[in-house]
C-alpha positions in Angstrom: 78.2 -67.4 22.8 79.1 -63.0 24.0 76.5 -60.9 24.0 76.3 -57.8 21.9 76.2 -54.3 23.6 74.7 -51.3 21.7 75.8 -47.9 21.9 72.9 -46.0 19.5 71.8 -43.4 20.7 67.8 -42.8 19.7 68.1 -39.2 20.8 71.0 -38.1 18.0 70.7 -36.2 14.7 71.9 -38.7 12.8 69.2 -41.9 14.2 66.7 -38.9 13.4 67.3 -38.9 10.4 68.2 -42.1 9.1 64.9 -43.2 10.4 63.2 -40.6 9.1 64.4 -41.6 5.5 63.8 -45.0 6.4 59.8 -44.1 7.3 59.4 -42.4 4.1 61.3 -45.3 2.1 58.9 -48.4 4.0 56.0 -45.6 3.2 56.4 -45.8 -0.6 57.2 -49.7 -0.3 54.2 -50.1 1.5 52.0 -47.8 -1.2 53.4 -50.0 -3.8 52.5 -53.5 -2.4 49.1 -52.4 -1.3 49.0 -51.7 -5.4 50.1 -55.6 -5.9 47.4 -56.9 -3.2 45.1 -54.8 -5.4 45.2 -56.8 -8.4 43.5 -55.6 -11.3 41.5 -53.3 -8.7 38.0 -52.7 -6.8 35.9 -53.1 -10.4 37.8 -56.2 -11.2 37.7 -57.7 -7.6 33.9 -57.2 -7.1 33.3 -58.9 -11.0 35.3 -61.7 -9.6 33.1 -61.8 -6.8 29.7 -61.4 -8.5 30.9 -64.7 -10.7 31.1 -66.8 -7.2 34.5 -66.8 -7.1 36.9 -65.9 -4.2 40.1 -63.5 -4.5 43.4 -65.1 -5.1 44.9 -63.5 -1.2 41.2 -65.3 -0.1 42.2 -68.4 -1.9 45.8 -68.1 0.2 44.2 -67.3 3.3 42.1 -70.3 3.2 45.0 -72.6 2.0 47.5 -71.7 4.6 47.6 -73.2 8.3 45.9 -70.7 10.9 47.9 -68.0 11.9 51.3 -69.4 10.3 53.6 -67.4 8.3 53.9 -66.2 4.9 57.1 -65.5 2.9 55.7 -63.2 -0.6 58.1 -63.3 -3.0 58.8 -60.4 -5.7 55.8 -58.7 -4.9 57.3 -55.9 -6.8 57.9 -57.9 -10.4 57.1 -55.7 -13.1 57.2 -52.4 -11.1 57.9 -49.4 -13.0 56.9 -50.9 -16.5 53.7 -51.3 -18.3 52.3 -53.9 -16.2 50.3 -54.2 -13.2 52.7 -54.0 -10.0 53.5 -58.1 -8.8 53.0 -59.4 -12.4 49.5 -60.9 -12.1 50.8 -63.8 -10.1 51.4 -64.4 -6.3 54.0 -66.3 -5.1 56.0 -67.1 -1.5 56.2 -69.8 0.8 53.5 -71.0 3.6 52.8 -73.3 5.6 50.4 -75.9 4.1 48.6 -79.0 7.0 52.2 -78.0 8.6 54.4 -78.9 5.4 56.4 -75.9 4.0 55.5 -75.1 0.5 55.9 -72.9 -2.4 52.6 -71.2 -3.4 52.2 -70.1 -7.1 48.7 -68.7 -7.6 47.3 -66.7 -11.0 45.9 -63.0 -9.9 42.4 -63.6 -12.6 41.4 -60.2 -12.2 44.6 -58.5 -13.6 43.7 -60.0 -17.5 42.5 -62.6 -16.5 45.2 -63.9 -14.7 47.2 -63.9 -18.3 50.8 -64.0 -18.2 53.4 -61.8 -19.3 57.5 -61.4 -19.2 57.5 -60.5 -16.0 55.2 -62.7 -14.7 57.4 -65.9 -16.3 60.3 -64.4 -14.5 58.4 -64.4 -11.3 56.9 -67.8 -11.7 60.7 -69.3 -12.6 62.3 -68.0 -9.5 59.5 -69.2 -7.4 60.4 -73.0 -9.1 63.6 -72.4 -8.7 63.8 -72.1 -5.2 61.4 -75.3 -4.3 64.2 -77.1 -6.4 67.3 -75.9 -4.2 65.2 -75.9 -1.3 63.1 -78.9 -1.8 59.7 -77.1 -0.9 56.4 -79.2 -2.4 54.5 -76.7 -5.2 51.0 -75.7 -4.7 49.7 -74.0 -8.0 46.5 -72.4 -7.9 45.5 -71.7 -11.4 43.0 -69.3 -13.1 44.8 -67.9 -16.5 43.8 -66.7 -19.5 47.1 -67.9 -20.6 50.0 -65.8 -22.3 49.5 -62.5 -23.0 49.6 -62.4 -26.7 50.8 -58.7 -27.3 54.0 -60.0 -25.8 54.0 -63.5 -27.0 57.4 -63.1 -28.3 59.2 -62.7 -24.9 57.1 -65.9 -23.3 56.7 -68.7 -26.1 60.0 -70.1 -25.8 60.7 -69.3 -22.1 57.7 -70.4 -21.0 58.4 -73.9 -21.0 60.6 -74.3 -18.7 57.7 -73.8 -16.5 56.8 -77.6 -17.8 60.2 -78.5 -17.4 60.8 -77.6 -14.2 57.2 -79.2 -13.0 58.6 -82.6 -14.6 62.3 -82.3 -13.1 60.6 -81.6 -9.5 58.9 -84.7 -9.8 61.4 -86.4 -11.2 63.0 -85.4 -8.0 60.8 -86.7 -5.8 59.6 -83.1 -4.7 55.5 -83.0 -4.7 53.3 -80.5 -7.6 50.1 -79.8 -6.7 47.4 -78.1 -8.6 44.4 -76.5 -7.2 42.5 -75.5 -10.6 40.2 -72.9 -9.8 39.5 -71.3 -13.4 40.8 -71.2 -17.1 43.7 -73.4 -17.9 44.0 -73.4 -21.8 46.2 -73.9 -24.1 49.7 -74.4 -22.8 48.6 -73.6 -19.7 47.1 -76.7 -19.8 49.7 -78.4 -19.5 50.2 -77.6 -15.6 47.8 -79.7 -14.5 49.0 -81.9 -16.6 52.5 -82.0 -15.6 51.4 -81.8 -11.5 51.8 -85.2 -9.5 48.3 -84.2 -7.9 45.2 -82.1 -10.0 42.0 -80.7 -8.2 39.3 -79.4 -10.7 36.7 -77.1 -9.4 33.3 -77.8 -10.6 31.7 -75.5 -12.9 34.9 -73.2 -13.2 37.9 -75.4 -14.4 38.3 -75.0 -17.9 41.6 -76.8 -19.1 41.9 -77.5 -22.5 44.6 -76.8 -25.4 41.7 -75.6 -27.5 38.6 -73.7 -26.5 35.1 -73.8 -28.6 35.8 -71.4 -31.2 40.0 -72.7 -31.9 38.3 -76.3 -32.1 35.4 -74.7 -34.3 38.5 -73.3 -37.1 40.6 -76.0 -36.7 38.3 -78.8 -37.1 34.7 -77.9 -37.6 33.5 -79.8 -34.8 31.3 -78.1 -32.2 31.2 -78.5 -28.5 31.2 -76.4 -25.5 33.2 -75.3 -22.1 32.7 -78.5 -20.0 32.7 -81.0 -22.7 36.1 -80.3 -23.8 37.9 -79.4 -20.8 35.2 -78.9 -17.6 36.0 -80.5 -14.2 33.4 -83.1 -15.1 34.8 -84.6 -18.1 38.2 -84.8 -16.8 37.3 -86.4 -13.5 35.1 -89.3 -14.9 36.2 -89.2 -19.0 40.1 -88.0 -19.3 41.6 -89.1 -16.4 43.4 -85.4 -16.2 41.6 -84.7 -12.8 42.4 -86.8 -9.7 39.8 -85.2 -7.6 36.8 -83.3 -8.2 36.1 -80.2 -5.9 32.4 -79.3 -5.9 33.5 -75.8 -5.1 36.6 -73.6 -4.2 36.3 -74.3 -0.8 36.2 -78.1 -1.3 38.7 -77.3 -3.7 40.7 -75.5 -0.7 39.9 -78.6 1.6 41.3 -81.2 -1.0 44.4 -79.6 -1.2 45.0 -79.2 2.2 44.6 -83.1 2.4 47.1 -84.0 -0.2 49.5 -82.6 1.7 48.9 -83.3 5.0 48.8 -87.2 3.2 52.3 -86.7 1.7 54.0 -87.5 5.0 56.7 -85.0 4.4 59.7 -85.0 6.2 62.9 -82.3 5.7 66.3 -83.5 5.3 67.6 -80.8 7.4 68.1 -80.3 11.0 65.7 -78.6 13.2 66.4 -75.6 15.1 69.1 -76.6 18.1 69.6 -73.4 19.8 67.4 -71.2 21.8 65.5 -69.0 19.9 65.2 -66.1 22.6 64.2 -62.7 20.7 67.2 -60.0 20.5 67.9 -57.9 23.6 67.3 -54.7 21.5 64.3 -53.3 19.8 63.9 -54.3 15.9 62.6 -51.0 15.6 65.7 -49.3 16.0 67.1 -50.6 12.7 65.2 -47.7 10.9 67.6 -45.5 13.0 70.5 -47.2 12.2 70.1 -48.0 8.6 71.7 -45.2 6.5 69.9 -42.7 5.0 72.9 -42.4 3.0 74.6 -45.3 1.3 78.2 -43.7 1.5 78.0 -43.4 5.3 78.3 -46.8 7.3 76.1 -49.0 9.0 77.7 -50.9 12.3 77.0 -54.6 11.3 77.0 -55.1 14.7 73.9 -52.9 15.8 72.0 -54.9 12.9 72.8 -58.1 14.6 72.5 -57.2 17.8 68.3 -56.7 16.8 68.5 -59.8 14.7 70.6 -62.7 16.0 68.8 -65.0 18.7 68.8 -63.1 22.2 71.9 -60.8 20.5 74.8 -63.1 21.2 77.0 -63.1 18.6 80.8 -64.6 18.6 83.0 -62.3 16.1 85.6 -64.3 14.3 88.8 -63.0 13.6 87.4 -59.2 15.1 90.9 -57.3 14.8 92.0 -58.8 11.4 90.4 -56.9 8.0 87.7 -55.0 10.1 85.8 -53.5 7.0 84.5 -57.2 7.2 82.9 -58.8 10.4 82.1 -62.1 10.7 80.9 -64.7 13.4 78.5 -66.7 14.3 75.0 -67.0 15.6 71.4 -68.7 15.5 68.4 -67.0 14.1 65.3 -68.8 15.2 67.2 -71.4 16.5 69.0 -72.2 13.3 72.9 -71.7 14.2 74.2 -69.0 11.1 77.5 -68.2 10.0 77.1 -64.6 9.6 79.3 -62.1 6.8 78.4 -58.0 7.0 80.4 -55.7 5.6 81.0 -52.4 7.8 82.7 -49.9 6.4 82.1 -50.7 2.2 85.1 -51.1 0.8 86.5 -54.7 0.9 90.7 -54.9 1.1 92.4 -58.1 0.7 92.6 -58.9 4.4 89.1 -58.8 4.4 88.6 -61.3 1.2 91.0 -63.8 3.0 89.4 -63.8 6.5 85.9 -64.4 4.5 87.2 -67.4 2.2 88.8 -69.0 5.5 85.6 -68.4 7.4 83.0 -69.7 4.3 85.4 -73.1 4.7 84.7 -73.2 8.0 81.0 -72.7 7.9 81.3 -75.4 5.0 83.4 -77.7 7.3 80.6 -77.6 10.2 77.7 -77.3 7.3 76.8 -74.1 8.6 74.3 -71.6 6.5 75.3 -68.0 5.6 73.5 -64.9 6.0 75.1 -62.0 4.0 74.7 -58.9 4.9 75.7 -56.4 1.9 76.9 -53.2 2.2 79.6 -52.8 0.0 80.8 -50.2 -2.6 83.3 -53.2 -4.0 86.8 -54.2 -3.9 89.5 -51.4 -3.5 91.6 -50.1 -6.3 94.7 -47.8 -6.7 98.1 -48.6 -7.8 99.3 -50.3 -3.8 96.6 -52.6 -3.6 96.7 -53.8 -7.1 100.3 -54.7 -6.5 99.4 -56.2 -2.7 97.2 -58.8 -4.7 93.7 -57.6 -4.5 92.5 -59.7 -7.4 93.9 -62.9 -6.5 92.3 -62.2 -2.7 89.1 -61.3 -4.1 88.9 -64.2 -6.4 89.6 -66.5 -3.5 86.6 -64.7 -2.1 84.6 -65.5 -5.0 86.0 -69.0 -5.5 85.0 -70.1 -1.7 81.8 -68.3 -2.5 81.0 -70.0 -5.4 81.7 -73.7 -4.3 79.9 -73.3 -0.4 77.7 -75.7 -0.4 75.9 -74.7 3.0 72.7 -72.4 2.2 73.1 -68.7 1.5 70.8 -65.9 2.4 71.8 -62.3 1.3 70.4 -59.3 2.6 71.3 -56.1 0.9 71.1 -53.4 3.7 72.7 -50.1 2.0 74.9 -50.9 -1.0 75.8 -54.0 -3.4 78.3 -52.7 -5.8 81.0 -53.8 -8.4 82.2 -57.4 -7.5 81.4 -56.5 -3.8 78.0 -58.3 -5.5 79.6 -61.0 -6.4 82.0 -61.8 -3.1 79.1 -61.1 -0.8 76.9 -64.2 -2.7 74.7 -61.8 -4.9 72.2 -63.1 -6.9 74.7 -64.7 -9.9 76.2 -66.9 -7.0 72.6 -68.4 -6.4 71.7 -67.5 -2.7 68.8 -69.8 -1.7 66.9 -66.3 -0.8 67.9 -62.8 -1.6 66.2 -59.8 0.0 66.9 -55.9 0.0 66.0 -53.2 2.5 63.7 -50.5 1.0 66.7 -48.1 0.4 69.0 -50.3 -0.4 70.9 -49.8 -3.8 72.5 -52.4 -6.5 74.5 -51.3 -9.5 77.9 -51.1 -11.0 78.8 -48.4 -8.7 77.7 -45.5 -7.4 75.7 -42.9 -9.6 78.7 -40.2 -9.1 81.4 -42.5 -9.8 79.8 -43.7 -12.4 79.2 -40.6 -14.2 82.6 -39.4 -13.5 84.6 -42.6 -14.9 82.7 -41.5 -18.2 83.3 -38.1 -18.0 87.2 -38.4 -17.8 87.0 -41.6 -20.1 85.4 -38.7 -22.6 88.1 -35.7 -22.0 91.1 -38.4 -22.4 89.2 -39.2 -25.9 89.3 -35.7 -27.0 92.5 -35.0 -26.1 93.7 -38.3 -27.6 92.2 -37.0 -31.1 93.2 -33.6 -30.8 89.6 -32.5 -29.9 88.6 -29.4 -28.0 86.5 -31.2 -24.8 82.9 -29.9 -24.6 82.6 -29.4 -20.7 78.5 -28.0 -20.8 78.2 -30.6 -22.7 79.9 -33.2 -20.5 78.0 -31.7 -17.6 74.7 -32.7 -19.2 75.6 -36.3 -19.5 76.9 -36.5 -16.4 73.5 -35.1 -15.0 72.0 -37.4 -17.5 74.0 -40.7 -16.4 73.6 -39.6 -12.5 69.7 -39.8 -12.8 69.7 -42.4 -15.0 72.0 -44.8 -12.5 70.2 -43.5 -9.3 66.8 -45.0 -11.1 68.4 -47.9 -12.0 70.0 -48.9 -8.9 66.6 -48.3 -6.8 65.5 -51.1 -4.8 62.1 -51.0 -6.6 64.0 -50.8 -10.0 65.8 -53.9 -8.9 63.3 -55.9 -7.5 61.3 -55.4 -10.3 63.7 -57.0 -12.5 63.6 -60.7 -10.5 67.5 -59.5 -8.9 66.3 -60.3 -5.7 63.3 -61.9 -3.7 61.7 -59.5 -2.4 62.3 -55.3 -0.7 61.5 -55.7 3.1 61.1 -53.4 5.8 64.2 -53.2 8.3 62.0 -54.2 11.0 61.2 -57.5 9.3 64.8 -58.8 9.0 64.5 -61.4 11.8 61.6 -62.8 10.3 62.4 -62.8 7.0 65.7 -64.7 7.3 64.2 -66.8 10.0 61.0 -68.2 7.4 64.1 -68.3 4.8 66.3 -70.3 6.8 63.5 -72.9 7.7 62.9 -73.5 4.4 66.4 -74.1 3.4 66.6 -77.0 6.7 63.7 -78.4 4.3 66.6 -80.0 1.7 69.7 -81.4 3.0 72.4 -79.2 5.2 75.7 -80.0 4.7 79.0 -78.2 3.9 81.4 -79.2 0.5 83.8 -81.8 1.2 87.1 -82.5 -0.4 89.3 -79.7 1.2 90.4 -78.9 4.1 90.7 -74.9 5.5 93.4 -73.4 4.0 95.5 -70.2 5.1 96.0 -67.2 3.0 
């Protein structure tokens, strides 16, 4: 396979400006991630420790295999809202006793681990990742239940958690609950729905109604231990499968359960040399454009991401605004579709459709590198069939059965987001660089369109067009779209699985591909490759 040759000039002014902009974006990202890691803050962490309990990330560290990677998901959930960044829960993919698992862990230092609307979205996305990729689920439970002031946004949809847990079990995907503290009301069904439940002595409290509610409902006097303690559930109700003497014992038992699953991946393992790229991933900071309107050469990105910087390009002289070809990442063969100059023309759409069909013929996962402003518009292109050609590409993406992993490296606007396997098209994983933007179109373009529409409306109604008011509206709309297309805003709403430092791209894609291979990896059958 040919080796990519980089022509990046690290001394160039453009490279320097890009790097400065990316470092600022990454610094802002780290600041927000630090808030997520801090949970409820030092005061509540200290109080938790004084109760003899581990923090959620301390539990995670002891659960995972030593020195193994952990791919945190949706870390910016709830960013920019009234809720704490991270949404009072930690989710991700990690290795436990040699098995890749989805971890869902409450952070009790944030409002007692209570679930808010973003917690719910984050939990459901983690369960969807477990289902799609056939990954065992480990719930680390310590939650006071629903955030009652937002119950109207939670109650109906929260039942999906229990639905998904039982669906996973029915599909033969193990689910485990490690209960460290409160698991009350509807939350009591988490250990109830899981295949395995481990309860910590003196800490676990699993009941539908606590002592005050029982007193009010029945007049009965009881305490926490009688209603839902680990000893009672281990000896009397049978809800608990394992009685843990303390948190360390609970984590040990959890690792033992996973070790005894005899779990096997259904997809193939890495089959190609996983040698590192020839070029320094740190240089991605200067390659990523500070301005989404300035193209990024995908070859330079791939040269710092794929194994050995090897890339077999497909149709390099046709539809050159989209780069397609074959490579491997950490030994996993992949097909790559990467936007080169933003706009997708008919040639790019047809090239992509054919390439996706080829990948499905060989069962090769696809990696989409988004940096697109959408499909081309204009009279010549409409007459040339851009709609039907774009529809072919979207059709191919929709019906592709190989795993997709999508990364937004610049911009993802309009129907280009759909054609490049955006969230609505169920990629197994989807991430964004810290400078990326996502919207129906760019802020200036959107404001300009609304201005034109307003002017035309005034003319048709015979009204004088208020230019000053239009300028104010344009400025407001541009500011709104800039805010709403920001990577943090997008990730906060779970439209992707996380914002990442560009330098971590290879590792994030590698973990995602490895997780996807826990499920069957096969392409769609029933049609051959057709020419367009």
